[in-house]
C-alpha positions in Angstrom: 190.5 267.1 164.6 189.1 264.2 162.2 186.7 261.5 163.7 190.2 259.5 163.1 192.1 261.9 165.0 189.8 262.1 168.0 189.3 258.4 168.2 193.7 257.4 167.8 193.6 260.4 170.9 190.9 258.2 172.5 191.8 254.8 172.2 196.5 254.9 171.4 197.3 251.7 169.4 194.0 250.8 168.1 193.2 253.0 165.2 193.5 249.8 162.3 191.3 248.0 164.9 188.6 250.6 165.2 188.7 251.3 161.7 187.9 247.7 160.7 185.4 246.7 163.3 183.3 249.9 162.5 183.1 249.1 158.6 182.0 245.7 159.1 179.5 246.2 162.4 177.1 249.0 162.0 176.2 249.0 165.9 179.9 249.4 167.2 180.0 252.7 164.3 177.1 253.7 165.8 178.5 253.5 169.8 181.3 255.5 168.6 179.6 257.8 167.2 177.4 258.6 169.7 180.8 258.0 172.3 182.3 261.2 170.2 179.0 263.4 170.3 178.2 262.9 174.1 182.2 263.3 174.5 182.4 266.8 172.6 179.2 268.0 174.2 179.9 267.4 177.9 183.5 269.2 176.9 181.7 271.8 175.2 179.0 272.5 178.0 179.1 275.1 180.1 180.5 274.7 183.6 177.8 276.0 185.6 177.0 275.3 189.3 173.2 274.9 189.1 172.0 271.8 190.4 170.3 271.2 187.5 173.6 272.0 185.4 175.2 269.6 187.6 173.2 266.7 187.2 172.9 267.3 183.2 176.7 267.6 183.1 176.9 264.0 185.6 174.7 262.0 183.4 177.1 263.0 179.6 179.8 262.1 181.7 178.3 258.4 182.8 177.0 258.2 179.2 180.7 258.7 177.9 182.3 256.3 180.8 179.3 253.8 179.5 180.5 254.2 176.2 184.1 253.9 176.3 183.6 250.8 178.3 181.6 249.3 175.3 184.1 250.3 173.1 186.8 249.0 175.0 185.1 245.3 175.6 184.8 245.3 171.4 188.6 246.2 171.1 189.1 243.6 173.8 187.6 240.8 172.2 189.2 237.7 170.5 187.9 237.9 167.5 189.3 241.9 167.3 192.6 240.9 168.5 193.6 239.7 165.1 192.9 242.5 163.0 
């Protein structure tokens, strides 16, 4: 799955906005890269019952959620909706 395919699946209907915003905003581009990396790490993490592993997975899930919210806020920003 390409980076574009991943983001098209995660944020349907926003491919053009995402691409344009990532091209002009390096901080947003890094947020997107971090989201993709943490999402992949969470998806590939072994589902262990140990307390340490459970906490690690919870931290990853929280990070994914926070990064996703940051991306969604930027996509809803007035200067981005007219892209």
